[in-house]
C-alpha positions in Angstrom: -74.9 16.6 11.5 -75.8 18.6 8.4 -74.3 22.0 7.9 -77.0 24.6 8.7 -77.7 27.1 5.9 -77.8 30.8 6.8 -79.4 33.7 5.0 -77.4 36.8 4.2 -79.6 39.9 3.5 -78.2 42.9 1.7 -80.2 46.1 1.6 -79.7 48.2 -1.6 -80.5 51.9 -1.3 -80.5 54.5 -4.1 -82.5 57.3 -5.5 -85.4 56.3 -7.6 -85.4 57.7 -11.2 -81.7 57.6 -12.1 -80.5 54.2 -10.9 -82.5 51.6 -12.9 -79.4 50.5 -14.8 -77.3 49.9 -11.7 -80.1 48.0 -10.0 -80.6 45.8 -13.0 -76.9 45.1 -13.3 -76.8 44.0 -9.7 -79.9 41.8 -10.0 -78.9 40.2 -13.3 -75.1 40.0 -13.2 -73.6 40.6 -9.7 -75.9 38.8 -7.4 -76.2 35.6 -9.4 -72.4 35.1 -9.2 -72.4 36.1 -5.5 -75.0 33.4 -4.9 -72.8 30.7 -6.5 -69.9 31.7 -4.3 -72.0 31.8 -1.2 -73.6 28.4 -1.8 -70.2 26.8 -1.2 -70.4 28.0 2.4 -74.1 27.1 2.9 -75.2 30.7 2.6 -78.2 32.0 0.8 -78.4 35.6 -0.5 -81.5 37.8 -0.2 -81.0 41.1 -1.9 -83.4 43.8 -0.9 -84.0 46.6 -3.4 -87.6 47.3 -2.2 -88.4 50.0 -4.8 -87.9 47.7 -7.7 -91.2 47.5 -9.5 -92.8 50.2 -7.4 -94.4 53.1 -9.2 -93.1 56.7 -8.8 -96.4 57.7 -7.3 -96.0 55.1 -4.6 -92.5 56.1 -3.8 -93.5 59.8 -3.7 -96.4 59.1 -1.3 -93.9 57.8 1.2 -95.7 54.4 1.4 -92.4 52.5 1.3 -90.7 54.3 4.2 -91.9 52.1 7.1 -91.1 48.9 5.2 -87.7 50.1 4.1 -86.6 51.0 7.6 -87.8 47.7 9.0 -86.0 45.8 6.2 -82.8 47.7 6.8 -82.9 46.4 10.4 -83.4 42.8 9.1 -80.5 43.2 6.7 -77.9 44.3 9.2 -75.0 44.5 8.9 -74.9 44.6 5.0 -75.9 47.9 3.3 -75.2 49.2 -0.2 -75.8 52.8 -1.2 -75.6 54.2 -4.7 -75.7 57.9 -5.4 -75.6 59.9 -8.6 -76.5 63.6 -8.9 -80.1 63.4 -7.5 -81.0 63.8 -3.9 -84.4 62.0 -4.2 -87.9 62.9 -3.2 -88.5 64.7 0.1 -91.9 63.8 1.6 -94.2 66.6 2.7 -94.6 64.8 6.0 -93.4 61.7 7.8 -96.2 59.0 8.0 -97.5 58.9 11.6 -97.0 55.2 12.1 -93.4 55.4 10.8 -92.6 58.2 13.3 -94.3 56.2 16.1 -91.9 53.2 15.4 -88.9 55.5 14.7 -89.1 58.7 16.9 -85.7 59.9 15.5 -87.5 60.7 12.2 -89.0 63.9 13.8 -85.5 65.4 13.5 -85.2 64.8 9.8 -88.3 66.2 8.2 -86.6 67.9 5.3 -84.7 64.8 4.2 -85.3 62.6 1.2 -86.4 59.0 1.5 -83.0 57.8 0.3 -81.2 60.0 2.8 -83.4 58.6 5.6 -82.5 55.1 4.6 -78.8 55.9 4.7 -79.2 57.8 8.1 -81.1 54.9 9.6 -78.9 52.2 8.1 -75.5 53.6 8.6 -75.0 57.1 9.8 -76.9 56.6 13.1 -75.2 53.2 13.5 -71.4 53.5 13.5 -71.0 49.7 13.9 -72.4 49.4 10.4 -69.4 51.2 8.8 -67.4 48.0 8.2 -70.2 46.3 6.3 -71.6 49.3 4.4 -70.5 50.2 0.9 -71.2 53.4 -1.1 -70.8 53.9 -4.8 -70.8 57.5 -6.2 -71.4 57.8 -9.9 -68.9 59.8 -12.1 -71.0 62.7 -13.5 -69.1 62.8 -16.8 -71.8 60.7 -18.5 -74.2 63.6 -18.2 -72.7 65.4 -21.1 -74.1 62.8 -23.5 -77.7 62.6 -22.1 -80.2 64.4 -24.3 -82.2 67.3 -22.8 -85.5 65.3 -22.8 -84.0 62.6 -20.5 -81.6 64.8 -18.5 -84.2 65.8 -15.8 -84.2 62.2 -14.4 -80.4 62.3 -13.8 -79.6 65.8 -12.5 -80.3 67.5 -9.2 -83.9 68.5 -8.6 -83.0 72.0 -7.5 -80.0 74.0 -6.2 -81.2 73.2 -2.7 -81.3 69.5 -3.5 -77.8 69.7 -4.9 -76.6 71.3 -1.7 -78.3 68.6 0.4 -76.8 65.8 -1.7 -73.3 67.3 -1.3 -73.9 67.4 2.5 -75.1 63.8 2.5 -72.0 62.6 0.6 -69.8 64.5 3.0 -71.4 62.8 6.0 -71.0 59.4 4.4 -67.3 60.0 3.8 -66.9 61.2 7.3 -68.5 58.1 8.7 -65.5 56.0 7.7 -67.6 53.7 5.5 -66.1 52.3 2.3 -66.8 54.8 -0.5 -66.0 54.1 -4.1 -65.8 57.4 -5.8 -66.6 58.2 -9.4 -67.3 54.8 -10.8 -67.5 55.1 -14.6 -70.5 54.6 -16.9 -71.8 56.1 -20.1 -75.0 57.0 -21.8 -76.1 54.8 -24.7 -78.4 56.8 -27.0 -79.6 53.8 -28.9 -80.7 52.0 -25.7 -81.7 55.2 -24.0 -80.0 54.2 -20.7 -76.8 54.1 -18.7 -74.4 51.3 -19.7 -70.8 50.3 -19.1 -71.2 49.2 -15.5 -68.8 46.2 -15.5 -66.3 48.0 -13.3 -69.0 49.1 -10.9 -70.4 45.6 -10.8 -67.1 43.9 -10.2 -66.3 46.3 -7.3 -69.6 45.6 -5.6 -69.1 41.8 -6.0 -65.7 41.8 -4.5 -66.7 44.2 -1.7 -69.6 42.1 -0.6 -67.8 38.8 -1.0 -65.0 40.1 1.3 -67.5 41.3 3.9 -69.5 38.1 3.8 -66.4 36.0 4.2 -65.4 38.1 7.2 -68.8 37.6 8.7 -69.0 33.9 7.9 -65.4 32.6 7.8 -64.8 29.3 6.1 -63.5 27.7 9.3 -66.2 29.1 11.6 -67.2 26.7 14.3 -70.6 25.0 13.8 -73.5 26.3 15.8 -74.2 24.4 18.9 -77.5 22.6 18.1 -78.4 22.5 21.8 -78.1 26.3 22.0 -79.9 26.9 18.8 -82.9 24.8 19.9 -83.0 26.5 23.3 -82.9 30.0 21.7 -86.0 29.1 19.6 -87.9 28.2 22.8 -86.7 31.4 24.6 -87.7 33.5 21.6 -91.2 32.0 21.7 -91.4 32.6 25.5 -90.6 36.3 24.9 -93.3 36.6 22.2 -96.0 34.8 24.2 -95.4 36.7 27.4 -95.1 40.1 25.9 -98.6 41.1 27.1 -100.2 38.7 29.5 -102.8 40.0 31.9 -104.5 38.3 34.8 -104.3 34.6 35.8 -102.6 35.6 39.1 -104.5 32.9 41.0 -103.5 30.2 38.6 -99.8 31.3 38.6 -99.9 31.2 42.4 -101.3 27.7 42.5 -98.6 26.5 40.0 -95.8 28.1 42.0 -97.1 26.5 45.2 -97.3 23.1 43.5 -93.6 23.3 42.4 -92.6 24.3 45.9 -94.6 21.6 47.7 -93.6 17.9 48.2 -96.3 16.6 45.8 -94.7 14.5 43.0 -97.7 14.1 40.8 -97.5 15.9 37.5 -99.7 19.0 37.1 -101.4 19.8 33.8 -102.7 23.1 32.6 -105.9 22.7 30.7 -108.6 24.9 29.0 -110.3 25.4 25.7 -108.3 26.1 22.5 -107.1 29.7 22.4 -107.6 30.3 26.2 -103.9 31.2 26.6 -102.3 28.1 28.1 -99.0 28.6 26.2 -98.9 32.3 27.1 -99.7 31.4 30.7 -96.8 28.9 30.9 -94.4 31.3 29.2 -95.3 34.1 31.6 -95.0 31.8 34.6 -91.7 30.5 33.4 -90.4 34.1 32.8 -91.4 35.1 36.3 -90.5 31.9 38.1 -86.9 31.5 36.9 -85.4 34.8 38.1 -87.2 34.5 41.4 -85.9 30.9 42.0 -82.3 31.1 40.6 -81.4 27.8 42.3 -84.0 25.8 40.5 -83.3 24.3 37.0 -86.3 24.7 34.7 -86.4 22.9 31.4 -89.0 24.7 29.4 -90.1 23.0 26.1 -92.8 24.6 23.9 -94.0 22.2 21.3 -94.1 24.0 18.1 -91.3 26.4 18.9 -89.0 24.7 16.4 -89.3 22.0 13.7 -87.8 19.4 15.9 -89.9 20.2 19.0 -92.9 18.1 17.9 -90.9 14.8 18.1 -91.0 13.3 21.5 -87.6 11.6 21.0 -86.0 14.9 20.2 -87.7 16.4 23.3 -86.2 13.6 25.4 -82.8 14.1 23.8 -82.9 17.9 24.3 -83.9 17.4 28.0 -81.1 14.9 28.5 -78.5 17.0 26.8 -79.5 20.1 28.8 -79.4 18.2 32.1 -76.0 16.7 31.2 -74.6 20.1 30.4 -76.2 21.9 33.4 -75.2 19.4 36.0 -71.9 18.1 34.5 -73.2 14.5 34.3 -70.7 11.8 33.3 -73.2 9.4 31.8 -73.5 9.7 28.0 -76.8 10.4 26.2 -77.5 7.2 24.3 -77.7 7.1 20.5 -80.6 4.7 20.6 -83.9 6.7 21.0 -85.5 3.8 22.9 -83.1 4.3 25.7 -83.7 8.0 26.2 -86.6 7.7 28.6 -84.6 5.6 31.0 -81.7 7.9 30.6 -83.8 11.0 31.4 -85.1 9.3 34.6 -81.5 8.5 35.6 -80.4 12.1 34.9 -83.2 13.5 36.9 -82.4 11.3 39.9 -78.8 12.5 39.8 -79.5 16.2 39.2 -82.3 16.4 41.8 -79.8 15.6 44.5 -78.2 19.0 43.8 -81.2 21.2 43.0 -84.9 21.2 42.3 -85.6 20.3 38.7 -88.8 21.4 36.9 -89.8 19.9 33.6 -92.3 22.2 31.8 -93.7 20.9 28.5 -96.3 22.9 26.7 -98.9 21.5 24.3 -98.4 17.8 24.6 -101.4 17.2 22.3 -99.4 18.8 19.4 -96.7 16.1 19.5 -96.3 13.9 16.4 -98.3 10.8 17.0 -95.6 8.3 15.9 -94.4 5.6 18.2 -97.5 6.0 20.4 -96.2 9.4 21.6 -99.7 10.4 22.9 -99.8 7.4 25.2 -97.0 9.2 27.2 -95.2 5.9 27.9 -92.0 7.8 27.2 -92.6 10.5 29.8 -91.6 9.7 33.4 -94.8 10.3 35.4 -93.5 8.8 38.6 -91.1 11.5 39.5 -88.0 11.3 41.7 -87.9 13.4 44.8 -87.2 17.1 44.1 -88.4 16.9 40.5 -91.7 18.5 39.3 -93.5 17.9 36.0 -95.6 20.8 34.5 -97.4 20.2 31.2 -100.3 21.6 29.2 -102.7 19.8 26.9 -106.1 20.1 25.2 -108.7 17.4 25.6 -107.6 14.1 24.0 -105.4 11.1 24.5 -102.6 12.9 26.4 -105.0 14.5 28.9 -106.8 11.2 29.4 -103.5 9.5 30.3 -102.6 12.3 32.7 -106.0 12.0 34.4 -105.6 8.3 34.8 -102.3 9.0 36.5 -104.2 11.4 38.9 -102.4 14.5 37.7 -103.4 17.8 39.3 -105.3 20.1 37.0 -105.2 23.9 36.7 -108.0 25.0 34.3 -107.4 28.4 32.6 -110.7 30.1 32.8 -112.2 32.6 30.3 -111.0 36.2 30.7 -112.8 38.3 33.3 -114.4 41.6 32.1 -111.8 43.7 33.8 -109.0 41.7 32.2 -110.5 42.1 28.8 -110.7 45.8 29.1 -107.2 46.1 30.4 -105.9 44.0 27.4 -107.8 46.2 25.0 -106.4 49.4 26.5 -102.8 48.0 26.8 -102.6 46.5 23.3 -104.1 49.5 21.5 -102.2 51.9 23.7 -99.0 50.7 22.3 -100.0 52.2 19.0 -101.5 55.4 20.5 -105.0 54.1 19.7 -108.0 53.7 21.9 -111.7 52.9 21.7 -114.4 55.2 23.0 -117.0 53.9 25.5 -119.5 52.9 22.8 -116.9 51.0 20.8 -115.6 49.2 23.9 -119.1 48.1 24.8 -119.6 46.9 21.2 -116.4 44.9 21.3 -117.0 43.3 24.7 -120.5 42.4 23.6 -118.9 39.6 21.5 -118.9 36.6 23.8 -115.8 35.2 22.2 -113.7 38.1 23.6 -113.3 36.1 26.8 -110.9 34.0 24.7 -107.5 35.6 24.6 -106.7 34.4 21.1 -109.9 35.9 19.7 -109.3 39.1 21.6 -105.7 39.6 20.5 -106.5 38.8 16.8 -109.4 41.2 16.9 -107.3 44.0 18.3 -104.6 43.4 15.7 -107.3 43.7 13.0 -108.8 46.8 14.5 -105.4 48.4 14.8 -105.0 48.0 11.0 -108.4 49.3 10.2 -107.9 52.8 9.0 -111.4 54.4 8.8 -112.2 55.6 12.3 -115.7 56.7 11.3 -116.5 53.1 10.3 -114.7 51.5 13.3 -117.9 50.8 15.3 -119.5 49.1 12.3 -116.4 47.0 11.8 -116.4 45.9 15.5 -120.1 44.9 15.2 -119.4 42.8 12.1 -116.7 40.7 13.7 -117.1 36.9 13.4 -118.5 35.1 16.4 -115.7 32.6 16.9 -111.9 32.1 16.3 -112.2 30.2 13.0 -114.6 32.7 11.5 -112.3 35.6 12.7 -109.3 34.1 11.0 -111.4 33.7 7.8 -111.9 37.5 8.0 -108.2 38.0 8.5 -107.5 36.1 5.2 -110.2 38.0 3.4 -108.7 41.3 4.6 -105.1 40.3 3.6 -106.3 39.4 0.1 -108.0 42.8 -0.2 -105.1 44.7 1.1 -102.6 43.0 -1.2 -104.3 42.7 -4.5 -101.1 43.0 -6.4 -99.5 40.0 -4.7 -100.6 36.4 -5.2 -101.8 36.0 -1.6 -103.9 32.8 -2.1 -101.0 31.0 -3.7 -98.5 32.3 -1.0 -100.7 31.3 2.0 -101.7 28.0 0.5 -98.1 27.1 -0.1 -97.3 28.1 3.5 -100.2 26.0 4.7 -99.1 23.0 2.6 -95.5 23.1 3.9 -94.4 20.8 6.8 -92.4 23.2 8.9 -92.8 26.5 7.1 -90.9 28.1 4.2 -87.9 30.3 3.8 -88.6 33.6 2.2 -86.5 32.7 -0.8 -88.3 29.4 -1.2 -91.7 30.9 -1.2 -90.8 33.7 -3.7 -89.1 31.3 -6.1 -92.2 29.1 -6.2 -94.5 32.0 -6.6 -92.3 33.4 -9.4 -92.3 30.1 -11.1 -96.1 30.0 -10.9 -96.8 33.5 -12.2 -93.8 33.4 -14.7 -92.7 36.8 -13.5 -90.4 38.4 -11.0 -92.2 39.6 -7.9 -91.1 42.9 -6.4 -89.6 42.4 -3.0 -91.5 45.3 -1.6 -94.8 43.6 -2.2 -93.6 40.5 -0.3 -92.2 42.8 2.5 -95.6 44.5 2.8 -97.4 41.2 3.0 -95.0 39.8 5.6 -95.3 42.9 7.7 -99.1 42.8 7.4 -99.1 39.2 8.7 -96.3 39.7 11.3 -98.7 39.1 14.2 -99.7 35.8 12.8 -96.4 34.4 11.6 -93.6 32.8 13.6 -90.0 32.6 12.3 -87.9 29.6 13.3 -84.4 30.2 11.9 -85.0 30.9 8.2 -88.5 29.5 8.1 -91.8 31.4 8.3 -94.8 29.5 9.5 -98.3 30.2 10.9 -98.2 31.1 14.5 -101.7 29.8 15.2 -103.1 26.5 14.3 -106.4 28.2 13.8 -105.0 30.3 11.0 -103.5 27.2 9.3 -106.9 25.6 9.4 -108.5 28.7 8.0 -106.0 28.8 5.1 -106.6 25.1 4.5 -110.4 25.7 4.3 -110.1 28.9 2.2 -107.6 27.4 -0.3 -108.8 23.8 -0.8 -106.7 22.6 -3.8 -104.3 20.9 -1.4 -103.1 18.1 -3.6 -102.0 20.6 -6.3 -100.1 22.6 -3.8 -98.4 19.5 -2.4 -97.3 18.5 -5.9 -95.9 22.0 -6.5 -94.0 21.8 -3.2 -92.8 18.3 -4.0 -91.4 19.4 -7.3 -89.6 22.3 -5.7 -88.0 20.4 -2.9 -86.9 17.5 -5.1 -83.8 19.5 -6.0 -83.5 21.6 -2.8 -80.3 21.3 -0.6 -80.3 18.1 1.4 -81.5 19.5 4.8 -84.6 21.1 3.3 -85.2 18.2 0.9 -85.2 15.8 3.9 -87.7 18.0 5.8 -90.1 18.5 3.0 -89.8 16.3 -0.1 -91.0 12.9 1.2 -93.7 14.6 3.2 -95.0 16.5 0.2 -94.9 13.3 -2.0 -97.0 11.5 0.7 -99.5 14.3 0.9 -99.8 14.5 -2.9 -100.3 10.8 -3.0 -97.5 10.4 -5.4 -96.8 6.9 -4.3 -94.3 5.7 -6.9 -92.2 8.9 -6.5 -92.3 8.5 -2.7 -91.1 4.9 -2.9 -88.3 6.1 -5.2 -87.3 8.9 -2.9 -87.3 6.6 0.2 -85.2 3.9 -1.6 -82.7 6.4 -3.1 -79.6 5.1 -1.3 -77.8 8.4 -0.8 -81.0 10.1 0.4 -81.7 7.2 2.8 -78.1 7.3 4.0 -78.4 11.0 4.8 -81.8 10.5 6.5 -80.3 7.8 8.7 -77.4 10.0 9.7 -79.9 12.7 10.7 -81.8 10.2 12.9 -85.0 10.2 10.8 -85.6 6.5 11.1 -89.1 6.7 12.6 -90.1 9.2 10.0 -89.0 6.9 7.3 -90.9 4.1 8.8 -94.1 6.2 8.8 -93.7 6.9 5.1 -93.2 3.2 4.2 -96.3 2.4 6.2 -98.3 4.8 4.0 -97.1 2.7 1.1 -98.3 -0.6 2.4 -100.0 -2.6 -0.3 -98.3 -0.5 -3.0 -94.6 -0.7 -2.5 -92.6 -2.8 -0.1 -89.3 -1.6 1.5 -87.4 -4.9 1.2 -87.8 -5.3 -2.6 -87.3 -1.5 -3.2 -84.1 -1.5 -1.3 -82.9 -4.8 -2.9 -83.3 -3.3 -6.3 -81.5 -0.1 -5.3 -78.6 -2.0 -3.7 -78.3 -4.3 -6.8 -78.0 -1.2 -9.0 -75.4 0.3 -6.8 -73.4 -2.9 -6.7 -73.6 -3.3 -10.4 -72.1 0.2 -10.9 -69.4 0.2 -8.2 -68.9 -3.4 -7.3 -68.7 -5.1 -3.9 -67.4 -2.1 -2.0 -67.3 -1.3 1.6 -69.8 1.4 0.9 -72.3 -1.1 -0.5 -71.7 -3.2 2.6 -72.3 -0.3 5.0 -75.5 0.6 3.2 -76.7 -3.0 3.3 -76.0 -3.1 7.0 -78.0 0.1 7.7 -80.9 -1.1 5.6 -80.9 -4.4 7.4 -81.1 -2.7 10.8 -83.8 -0.3 9.5 -85.9 -3.2 8.3 -85.3 -5.0 11.6 -86.7 -2.0 13.5 -89.7 -2.1 11.1 -90.1 -5.8 12.3 -89.9 -7.2 8.8 -87.1 -9.7 9.8 -87.2 -11.9 6.8 -86.7 -8.9 4.5 -83.9 -7.6 6.7 -81.8 -10.8 6.7 -80.5 -10.7 3.1 -79.1 -7.2 3.7 -77.3 -8.1 6.9 -75.9 -11.3 5.3 -74.8 -9.3 2.3 -72.9 -6.8 4.5 -71.1 -9.6 6.3 -70.1 -11.3 3.1 -68.7 -8.1 1.6 -66.9 -7.1 4.7 -65.3 -10.5 5.1 -64.1 -10.3 1.5 -62.9 -6.6 1.8 -61.4 -6.7 5.3 -60.6 -10.3 5.9 -61.9 -12.7 8.6 -60.4 -11.0 11.6 -61.4 -7.4 11.2 -63.5 -5.6 13.9 -65.8 -4.2 11.2 -66.8 -7.7 10.2 -67.5 -8.4 13.9 -69.9 -5.5 14.0 -71.7 -7.0 11.0 -71.8 -10.4 12.7 -73.3 -8.9 15.8 -76.0 -7.1 13.7 -76.9 -10.3 11.9 -77.0 -12.2 15.2 -79.4 -9.5 16.6 -81.8 -10.2 13.7 -81.9 -13.8 14.5 -82.3 -13.1 18.2 -85.3 -10.8 17.4 -86.8 -13.8 15.6 -86.2 -16.1 18.5 -83.8 -18.1 16.4 -81.1 -18.4 19.1 -79.3 -21.4 17.5 -78.5 -19.1 14.6 -77.6 -16.1 16.7 -75.2 -17.9 19.1 -72.4 -18.9 16.7 -72.4 -15.4 15.2 -72.0 -13.8 18.6 -69.3 -16.2 19.5 -67.4 -15.5 16.3 -67.8 -11.7 16.8 -66.5 -12.1 20.4 -63.4 -13.9 19.2 -62.6 -11.3 16.6 -63.1 -8.4 19.1 -60.9 -10.0 21.7 -58.1 -10.5 19.2 -58.5 -7.1 17.4 -59.3 -4.8 20.3 -58.3 -6.5 23.5 -60.3 -8.2 26.3 -61.3 -5.0 28.0 -62.7 -3.1 25.1 -66.4 -1.9 25.3 -67.2 -3.9 22.2 -66.1 -7.1 24.0 -68.3 -6.2 26.9 -71.3 -5.5 24.6 -70.9 -8.8 22.8 -70.5 -10.7 26.1 -73.7 -9.1 27.2 -75.4 -10.3 24.0 -74.2 -13.8 24.5 -75.3 -13.9 28.1 -78.8 -12.8 27.0 -79.1 -15.7 24.5 -77.8 -18.2 27.0 -80.4 -17.0 29.5 -83.1 -17.2 26.9 -82.1 -20.8 26.3 -82.2 -21.6 30.0 -78.4 -22.1 30.1 -78.0 -20.1 33.3 -74.8 -21.8 34.4 -73.2 -20.3 31.3 -74.8 -16.9 31.7 -73.3 -16.0 35.1 -69.6 -16.2 34.2 -70.3 -14.0 31.1 -72.1 -11.4 33.2 -69.3 -11.4 35.7 -66.8 -10.7 32.9 -69.0 -7.8 31.8 -69.1 -6.3 35.3 -65.4 -6.7 35.8 -64.6 -5.2 32.4 -62.4 -2.1 32.5 -64.2 -0.8 29.4 -66.4 2.2 29.4 -69.6 0.3 29.7 -72.1 -1.8 27.7 -73.8 -0.2 24.8 -75.4 -1.2 21.6 -73.1 -1.3 18.5 -75.7 -2.2 15.9 -75.5 1.0 13.9 -71.7 1.2 13.7 -69.8 -0.2 10.8 -66.2 0.4 11.8 -64.4 0.0 15.2 -63.7 2.9 17.5 -60.2 3.7 18.7 
C-alpha cells in the first residue's frame, strides 16, 4: 500500500509594513529547504502568509480578518509570529460577520489585526503553545534607518507601543517558544532590512523539530479502513446538518428494516430532491436508536475509491470481518468478493441485524458491468436488509425487475420550504420579509432541496438589502441555470484571481485537486506567484459547493461540475495541462490522474507509453488498479496493443539489467494481466518468459518456479488447452510437495487445479481422489496463487 501524503499548514502572522524582508526570506529561503526535508516523510508544506500581495488599504479595511481567523484554525497546530516595534493597524470596528462566527472578538475591540491573530491562534488556545514560535526583532537596526523610512518600522504612537509591550508580555507568559532579539540590519543601498540568516535558520530548525514530533518517522500507517469510514461519516454530518421534513418516508424505511421482508428497498426521486441527505439523516437517527444493529453506510462519491464497486465490496467485507470477528479472510481476487460478502452476511446476521445502505448506485463507475448489479447480493439472508438509492437508469431498472420496494422522495411541501428558508438564513441572523418570501417561493424550482439550498447560499452572500427582492426575482428557473449564476457571481467577486482557470482545472480533474496542486498549475499558467489570501477568499466563497476528501478539493454537486464544464469548454487544453503536471507528481497522485488525463486529452501515444512503463505498471498492479488499466487499454484499441507494447518494454528492461528475477516477476504479472484481458495468445510469451528465467535463476525445484508453472497452466486452461495445462500443474505439484510439504495450502490449491482439469476432460475417476486430498489437507484452505511470485512461509 502506498504511503499517504499529508499536508502540513503553517500560519505566518506579523505586522504589515515592517516585515516584508522576513516574509520574503521565509518564502524564498526557509520554506523551500523545509519542503525538501518534509518530502522524505511524504509531507507537503503549505505556508499561509495571507497578507502577502495584499494592499495596505485592504488590510486596514479589515477585509482579511475573517479569512485569517479561519485559516489559523485550518493550520493548527503550527503558528509563527514575528514582531518588531509596530503594533499594527487597529480597526475602527469588527466586521459583523467575523464577530458572528467568533463571538469572543467583542471583548477585543481595541486590538490590532495582528494581535487578534495571535490571541485566536495561541493565547486563547493553550494547547497551541508547543507548536507556536515567536520571533522578536532586535531594535538595534533602527539606528541606521533614515527618517523618511523610519515611520514604517517604529511604533505608531505611545499607546501602540504600550499595547505591543503588553502583547509581548502575554506571549512570554503563555509558555510558547520565544526567540528574543534576532539580529538584522538596515541596508541603505537596497532600502530594506537584511542579514536574516540567523533568523531563518532558527525558524527552519524550530519548525522541523515540531513537524518531526507531530509526524514521527516511525509513526504507524493510517488504517485505510478507518480513513475510508471517516470520509463517509464526514459526508453524513454535512448532508444531515439541516434536513427538514420527510418524516413519513423515514418512518416507512424504518418499518421496512424492522420487518421480515427481504427484498431490497430503493430510495428514488428526481435529481437534487435530497435522496442523499434523506439517507444520511435516516442513518444518523437510526443508528443511535438501534444500537444492536450493524449499519454499513456507503455514500458513493464520499471518497475517491467509493465509486468503484469492487472497493465498495471490499470495504463492506473488511468492516463486517472487523465488527463480527470473522475468521474467513477477505480474498485478494476482486471476482470472489461478492460471494465472500454473502458468506459474511450469513454469518454476521446470526448474531445481529445487518443493514447495508448504499447511496447513489447510479454514480458507480460503469466498469465490469457495475450498473447491472450482478455483484450485489439482492437475495438477502435472513436478518439482512439492503437499502439503496438511485436515479432513473440501468441500476433502478435492475432493482425494479428484482421487485424492490420503492420510496419516492417527493418535492418539498410549502411549509417545509418556508422552514428551511428561516432555519438556514437564521443561522446568519438574516431573514426575508413577507414580500421577499413570496417572491422566492414563487419559483417552482424551490420545491427541489438542492435548488433551495443553493439559492439561500447565494442570497446570504448578496450584500445589498435594497436590491434583494430584485435579486430573488432574477433567479434562474432550474438547478443548471442557478449554478451558472453561481459561477458568474464567483467570477465577478474574485476578479483578481484566475477563477475560470481554477474551476476548469478542478472540473477537469478526476478526483479533485489538492490546494498546492491547483495553485502550482495556476502560477505556472499566469507566470506569477498568486497571493494565498486570494485563494483563501475564493475557497471560502465556494465552501458550500466544495467537498474535501483528505487533501483533495472537488465539486460537491454534480450539477456544479456540469455547469463548469459548460461555462469553460476548452476541455482538451485543460486535460493536457493536467497531464503535464501529473506526469511528474508523486506516485499516488500520478496513478490517480496521469493516465486519466492523457486519455481525456486524447494523447494516445503518451497514454500507451504511460501504461507500458514497467515501474508505473508495477505500482498500479500493487495498488489493485487492474480494471482501470484494462479500461485505458480498451480506449487504445486500433491504435496501440498491450502485448506488443509490453513486449518492447520488457525487452528494453532485459537488455539493461539482464535475465533477473525482477524481469521474471514483471513478465509474470503482465501475463496474468493480459490473461484477465482475455488476450491469451499475447499473454503466453510473458508467462513462458517468467518460467524460463525463474528456472534459470532459482533452479528446477524452487517454489517460485512452481508458482510460474501454475500461472502458465492457468493460461492454457483458460484457452481450453487442457493437454498443455496438465503437465504444468503436475510438475508444479511435485515441486510444492517437495519444497513445502504435502499439507501446504499451495499443494491444496494445485490439487484443486488438477482436479478441475481432470473433470473437464471427463476423467472423473481421477478427480475424486484429488478432491479428497484437498478436503483432508491440514492447510489453511484453497486459494488462488496466480499473482504471487514467491512462496509464503
